[in-house]
C-alpha positions in Angstrom: -23.8 42.5 -79.2 -26.5 41.4 -81.7 -26.9 44.9 -83.0 -23.3 45.0 -84.2 -23.4 45.8 -87.9 -21.9 43.5 -90.6 -19.0 45.0 -92.5 -19.3 44.9 -96.3 -16.6 43.9 -98.7 -16.7 47.4 -100.1 -15.8 48.8 -96.7 -12.9 46.4 -96.3 -11.6 47.2 -99.7 -11.8 50.9 -98.9 -9.8 50.3 -95.7 -7.0 48.1 -97.2 -7.0 48.9 -100.9 -8.5 52.4 -101.4 -8.3 54.2 -104.7 -8.2 57.5 -103.0 -7.1 58.7 -99.5 -7.7 61.9 -97.7 -5.4 62.7 -94.8 -7.3 65.1 -92.5 -4.8 66.9 -90.3 -2.0 66.4 -92.9 1.2 68.3 -91.9 4.6 69.4 -93.3 6.1 69.0 -89.9 8.5 66.0 -89.9 7.7 63.4 -87.3 4.1 64.6 -86.7 1.2 62.1 -87.1 -0.1 64.2 -90.0 3.2 64.1 -91.8 3.7 60.3 -91.2 0.3 59.5 -92.4 0.9 61.5 -95.6 4.2 59.7 -96.2 2.6 56.3 -95.9 -0.3 57.2 -98.2 2.0 58.7 -100.8 4.3 55.7 -100.9 1.7 53.5 -102.6 2.0 55.7 -105.7 -1.1 54.5 -107.5 -3.6 56.3 -105.3 -5.0 59.8 -105.3 -3.9 61.4 -102.0 -5.6 64.5 -100.7 -4.1 66.4 -97.7 -6.7 68.4 -95.7 -5.4 71.3 -93.5 -7.3 74.6 -93.3 -4.0 76.4 -92.4 -1.7 75.4 -95.2 -2.2 75.6 -99.0 0.2 72.8 -99.8 1.4 69.7 -97.9 4.3 67.6 -99.2 3.9 68.9 -102.7 0.2 68.3 -102.8 -2.6 70.9 -102.9 -4.2 71.0 -99.5 -7.9 71.5 -98.9 -9.7 73.3 -96.1 -12.2 70.5 -95.6 -12.7 67.0 -97.0 -15.9 68.4 -98.6 -13.8 70.6 -100.8 -11.9 67.7 -102.4 -13.1 67.5 -106.1 -12.9 63.7 -106.4 -14.2 60.6 -104.6 -12.6 59.7 -101.3 -12.5 56.0 -100.3 -10.5 56.3 -97.1 -10.2 59.1 -94.6 -7.2 59.2 -92.3 -8.1 61.4 -89.3 -5.2 62.9 -87.3 -6.8 66.1 -85.8 -7.2 67.0 -82.1 -9.9 64.9 -80.4 -12.3 67.8 -80.0 -12.5 68.2 -83.8 -13.1 64.5 -84.6 -16.9 64.5 -84.4 -17.1 67.4 -86.8 -14.6 65.8 -89.2 -16.6 62.6 -89.1 -19.7 64.5 -90.1 -17.8 66.0 -93.0 -16.8 62.5 -94.0 -20.4 61.4 -94.0 -21.3 64.4 -96.2 -18.5 63.4 -98.6 -19.8 59.9 -98.9 -16.7 58.3 -97.4 -17.1 54.6 -96.7 -14.1 53.9 -94.4 -11.9 55.8 -92.0 -9.1 55.3 -89.5 -9.0 57.6 -86.5 -5.4 57.9 -85.3 -6.3 60.5 -82.7 -6.3 59.5 -79.0 -8.1 61.0 -76.0 -11.3 59.0 -76.1 -12.6 56.0 -74.0 -9.1 55.3 -72.7 -9.1 58.6 -70.8 -12.4 58.3 -68.8 -16.1 59.2 -68.9 -15.8 62.4 -71.0 -13.7 60.5 -73.6 -16.2 57.6 -73.6 -19.0 60.1 -74.3 -17.1 61.7 -77.2 -16.2 58.3 -78.6 -19.9 57.3 -78.5 -20.8 60.5 -80.4 -18.2 59.8 -83.1 -19.5 56.2 -83.4 -23.1 57.4 -83.7 -22.2 59.8 -86.5 -20.3 57.2 -88.4 -23.0 54.5 -88.0 -25.7 56.8 -89.2 -23.5 57.8 -92.2 -22.6 54.2 -93.1 -18.9 54.6 -92.3 -16.8 51.9 -90.8 -13.6 53.0 -89.0 -10.5 51.7 -87.2 -9.8 53.2 -83.8 -9.8 55.8 -82.3 -6.5 55.7 -80.6 -4.9 53.7 -83.4 -1.3 54.0 -84.6 -2.2 52.9 -88.1 -2.8 50.0 -90.5 -1.0 48.6 -93.5 -1.5 46.2 -96.5 1.5 44.9 -98.3 -0.5 44.1 -101.5 -1.8 47.6 -102.0 1.4 49.1 -100.4 -0.8 51.3 -98.2 0.4 52.3 -94.8 -0.9 54.8 -92.3 1.9 54.0 -89.8 4.2 56.4 -91.7 6.8 53.9 -92.9 7.4 53.1 -96.5 5.8 49.8 -97.6 8.7 48.3 -99.5 8.6 45.1 -97.6 7.7 41.8 -99.4 4.3 40.4 -99.2 3.9 37.6 -96.6 1.3 35.1 -95.2 0.8 36.6 -91.7 -1.9 39.1 -90.6 -1.2 40.9 -87.3 -3.9 42.5 -85.2 -3.0 44.4 -82.1 -4.8 46.4 -79.5 -1.4 48.2 -78.9 0.2 50.2 -81.7 3.7 49.9 -80.4 3.3 46.1 -79.9 2.0 45.8 -83.4 5.1 47.3 -84.9 7.3 45.3 -82.5 5.7 42.0 -83.7 5.9 43.0 -87.4 9.6 43.9 -87.0 10.4 40.7 -85.1 8.7 38.6 -87.8 10.7 40.4 -90.5 13.9 39.6 -88.6 12.9 35.9 -88.7 12.4 36.3 -92.5 8.5 36.3 -92.1 6.5 39.0 -93.7 2.9 40.2 -93.3 -0.2 40.4 -95.5 -1.8 43.1 -93.4 -1.4 44.6 -89.9 -3.7 46.8 -87.9 -3.4 48.7 -84.7 -7.1 48.3 -83.7 -7.1 51.0 -81.0 -10.2 51.4 -78.9 -12.3 49.4 -81.3 -15.3 51.7 -81.1 -16.7 50.5 -84.4 -14.5 47.6 -85.8 -13.9 44.9 -83.3 -11.2 42.3 -83.3 -13.9 39.8 -84.2 -14.7 41.8 -87.4 -11.0 41.6 -88.5 -10.6 37.9 -87.9 -13.9 37.2 -89.8 -12.6 39.2 -92.7 -9.1 37.7 -92.6 -10.5 34.2 -92.5 -11.5 34.7 -96.1 -8.5 36.8 -97.1 -6.5 34.7 -99.7 -3.3 36.6 -98.8 -3.4 35.6 -95.2 -2.5 32.0 -94.1 -2.1 32.7 -90.3 -3.6 35.3 -88.0 -1.5 36.7 -85.1 -2.9 39.0 -82.4 -2.1 40.9 -79.3 -5.2 41.0 -77.2 -6.1 43.1 -74.1 -9.9 42.3 -74.1 -12.7 41.1 -76.4 -15.8 43.2 -77.1 -17.8 40.1 -78.2 -16.2 37.1 -76.7 -18.9 34.6 -77.7 -18.6 35.7 -81.3 -14.8 35.5 -81.2 -14.8 31.9 -80.0 -17.5 30.8 -82.4 -15.5 32.3 -85.3 -12.2 30.9 -84.0 -13.5 27.4 -83.7 -14.3 27.4 -87.5 -11.2 29.4 -88.6 -8.6 27.5 -86.7 -9.4 24.2 -88.6 -7.8 25.7 -91.7 -6.0 28.8 -90.6 -4.1 29.1 -87.3 -4.8 31.9 -84.9 -1.9 32.7 -82.5 -2.2 35.4 -79.9 -0.8 36.9 -76.8 -3.6 37.8 -74.2 -2.7 40.1 -71.4 -4.7 41.3 -68.4 -4.5 38.1 -66.4 -3.0 39.9 -63.3 -4.6 42.7 -61.3 -2.0 45.3 -62.3 -2.0 44.3 -66.0 -5.8 44.5 -66.0 -5.6 48.1 -64.7 -3.0 48.9 -67.4 -5.4 47.5 -70.1 -8.3 49.6 -68.9 -6.2 52.8 -69.1 -4.7 51.9 -72.4 -7.7 51.1 -74.7 -10.6 51.2 -72.3 -11.1 47.4 -72.6 -12.2 45.1 -69.9 -9.6 42.4 -69.5 -12.0 39.7 -68.2 -11.3 36.4 -66.4 -8.0 34.9 -67.5 -9.1 31.4 -66.6 -12.2 31.7 -68.8 -10.1 33.0 -71.7 -7.6 30.1 -71.3 -10.3 27.5 -71.4 -12.1 29.1 -74.3 -8.9 29.4 -76.3 -8.2 25.7 -75.8 -11.7 24.7 -76.9 -11.6 26.8 -80.0 -8.1 25.9 -81.2 -6.6 29.3 -80.6 -2.9 29.0 -79.8 -2.0 31.2 -76.8 1.6 32.5 -76.5 3.1 33.6 -73.2 4.7 36.7 -74.7 5.7 38.3 -78.0 8.9 36.3 -78.2 7.0 33.0 -78.0 4.5 34.3 -80.5 7.2 34.7 -83.1 8.6 31.2 -82.3 5.2 29.7 -82.8 4.5 31.5 -86.0 7.9 30.7 -87.4 7.4 27.0 -86.5 3.9 26.7 -87.9 5.0 28.2 -91.2 8.2 26.1 -91.5 7.4 22.6 -90.1 4.9 19.8 -90.2 2.9 19.2 -87.1 4.1 16.2 -85.0 1.9 13.1 -85.0 2.7 12.4 -81.4 4.9 13.9 -78.6 7.8 11.4 -78.6 11.2 13.1 -79.0 14.5 11.8 -80.4 17.6 13.7 -79.2 20.9 13.8 -81.0 23.6 15.4 -79.0 27.4 15.8 -78.9 27.5 15.5 -75.1 25.8 13.4 -72.5 25.1 16.3 -70.2 23.4 18.3 -72.9 21.3 15.3 -73.8 20.2 14.7 -70.2 19.3 18.4 -69.7 17.3 18.4 -72.9 15.5 15.2 -71.9 14.5 16.6 -68.6 13.2 19.9 -70.1 11.3 18.1 -72.8 9.5 15.9 -70.2 8.7 18.9 -68.0 7.2 20.7 -71.0 4.9 17.8 -71.8 6.9 15.8 -74.3 8.1 12.2 -73.9 11.6 10.9 -74.7 11.0 8.1 -77.1 12.5 4.6 -76.9 14.7 3.7 -79.9 13.6 0.8 -82.1 16.2 -2.1 -82.1 16.6 -1.5 -85.9 17.6 2.1 -85.2 20.2 1.0 -82.7 21.7 -1.4 -85.2 21.8 1.4 -87.9 23.6 3.8 -85.5 26.0 1.0 -84.4 27.4 1.1 -87.9 28.1 4.9 -87.7 28.9 5.7 -84.1 31.9 4.6 -81.9 31.3 1.5 -79.8 31.0 3.6 -76.6 27.8 5.4 -77.6 25.1 4.6 -75.0 22.6 2.8 -77.4 19.6 4.7 -76.1 17.8 8.0 -76.5 19.3 10.7 -76.1 21.8 9.6 -78.8 25.2 10.8 -77.6 27.6 10.9 -80.6 30.4 9.9 -78.2 33.2 11.6 -80.0 32.5 12.8 -83.5 32.2 16.6 -83.7 29.5 17.3 -86.3 30.4 20.4 -88.3 28.4 19.9 -91.5 25.1 18.5 -92.5 26.6 15.5 -94.2 27.7 14.1 -90.8 24.5 15.0 -89.2 22.2 13.6 -91.9 23.9 10.2 -91.7 22.7 10.0 -88.0 19.4 11.8 -88.7 18.0 9.3 -91.2 17.7 6.4 -88.7 16.0 8.7 -86.2 13.5 10.2 -88.7 12.7 6.6 -89.9 12.2 5.3 -86.3 8.4 4.7 -85.7 8.9 5.4 -82.0 10.0 9.0 -82.6 7.8 11.9 -83.7 10.1 14.9 -83.3 13.9 15.1 -83.7 16.0 17.6 -81.7 19.6 18.3 -82.8 22.0 19.5 -80.1 24.9 19.7 -82.4 27.1 22.5 -83.9 26.6 23.2 -87.5 29.1 25.4 -89.4 27.2 27.6 -91.9 28.6 31.1 -91.7 31.5 32.5 -93.6 33.5 33.7 -90.6 33.9 30.1 -89.3 34.5 28.6 -92.8 37.3 31.1 -93.3 38.7 31.4 -89.8 38.5 28.0 -88.2 38.3 25.8 -91.2 40.7 27.8 -93.4 38.6 27.4 -96.6 39.3 29.6 -99.7 36.5 31.2 -101.7 36.2 28.2 -104.1 36.1 25.8 -101.3 33.5 27.8 -99.5 31.4 27.8 -102.6 31.7 24.0 -103.0 30.9 23.6 -99.3 27.8 25.6 -99.5 26.6 23.8 -102.6 27.0 20.5 -100.8 25.1 21.9 -97.8 22.3 23.0 -100.1 22.0 19.4 -101.4 22.0 18.1 -97.9 19.3 20.5 -96.9 17.2 19.4 -99.8 17.6 15.7 -98.7 16.6 16.6 -95.2 13.6 18.5 -96.4 12.4 15.5 -98.4 12.7 13.2 -95.4 10.9 15.7 -93.1 8.0 16.0 -95.6 7.8 12.2 -96.2 7.7 11.3 -92.5 6.0 14.5 -91.3 8.4 14.8 -88.4 9.6 18.2 -87.2 13.4 18.6 -86.9 14.6 21.4 -84.6 18.2 22.5 -84.2 19.2 24.0 -80.9 21.8 26.4 -82.0 25.2 25.9 -80.3 27.2 29.1 -79.8 25.9 32.5 -81.0 22.2 32.7 -81.7 20.9 31.9 -85.1 17.6 33.6 -84.6 17.9 37.0 -86.3 20.6 35.9 -88.7 18.7 36.0 -92.0 21.3 34.1 -94.0 21.4 31.1 -91.6 17.7 31.1 -90.9 17.1 31.2 -94.7 19.3 28.2 -95.3 17.7 26.2 -92.5 14.2 27.0 -93.7 15.1 25.5 -97.1 15.5 22.2 -95.3 12.4 22.8 -93.1 14.7 22.7 -90.0 13.5 24.8 -87.1 16.2 26.8 -85.3 16.1 27.9 -81.6 18.6 29.3 -79.2 17.0 28.1 -75.9 16.0 24.5 -75.0 12.9 25.3 -73.0 11.5 27.5 -75.7 12.2 24.8 -78.2 10.3 22.2 -76.1 7.4 24.5 -75.4 6.9 25.4 -79.0 7.1 21.7 -80.2 4.5 20.8 -77.6 2.3 23.6 -78.8 2.6 22.2 -82.4 1.6 18.7 -81.1 -1.4 20.0 -79.2 -2.6 21.9 -82.3 -2.3 18.7 -84.3 -4.4 17.0 -81.6 -7.1 19.7 -81.8 -7.3 19.4 -85.6 -7.6 15.6 -85.3 -10.3 15.7 -82.6 -12.4 18.3 -84.5 -12.1 16.7 -87.9 -15.5 16.0 -89.4 -17.5 18.2 -87.0 
């Protein structure tokens, strides 16, 4: 892959922050690709948007042109949504116009067989000779929250965030972006990379490594075009910027599905697993775990070791959590004698005086009760991670219904909780120990209000013990990777 061309900063700027956009195949038909692309381009507001359609004089209130060559002004980005047989000719017109970047939404290329591969090669040859870099073909779109540009068709009124999402599946890209938003995490950029005829996944991560808006790179991967380059890049990038991905194609049937989807070769799963580990890439089992890992990396310190302290309201829950933690590669830490003495002053005499710490009676409902028990555990030198298996009352329905608080009392309660969260945050930051709350009752994940409150205290929230243990172990292994590669 040594002949793969470098992508200039001008080309990247034209892709993500263009001053002018031409939508070739623009349409007035609601729900069509051409209509969606126009909507996304128009939403940015500060760009010149030119619809191109030889059969319509006007598209969405804008004068339409028969060809991109007829547009009077400069065009930075071309969005191509015409039938596949027309794409080579459209790309030639883009070259004539001096366009520097394009995205080809149109499908029907390498993913369909030999004829499609030949046409894709023709489009690539035209673009390369004309100095155009392009996303796709067979892409669903791309977006930048800073420039407010989107070719996905949705309005870009979401907040700017620290995560860039790359996906070789358009629908999976949007699923990940939406799931992140539900967890209160927003994106810097996201791209449905499609067949990657010109721009490879490796090109995007090289660019995003230097992108100041991006603090973490997430990806859905079916296959790599230049695996050696990917792993060389990743080994450098992951020392300062995590890369978290889902890699599919490890089974015979999924490999077939990959080939028919984007035309990519899935490759040996064992080779990928080993290379990811050596280069610091964090591999998630599925998109749900991907979200858990991203959420945790952004909201928690990395544990120094793998020893867990467990605070629980029931012995059975504590025993179950201990077993799951050990099965997932964590260790149940032994309490320091000083910690036992501190807890003796707080807990009933019948508490077991070991880890897991069974509260043996008190029913924690607010963070004031929990924090009194949390401090000795966080300060214990034998513990690196604290798991809370306790109910915490934070939502209004419980405060009003079960506790019978009036509005003034609810306000006072929440003010006190905010102070408690600030104290917990200070302790977590001082001792660099993750604190995870296993939500008791209805799931907290997806509840923006509760997640937001817990994030203020740097408390991770999960609704499943095994997922909690897996993610905590992943954080620990990432810390080990950073320590072992320090100074290389």
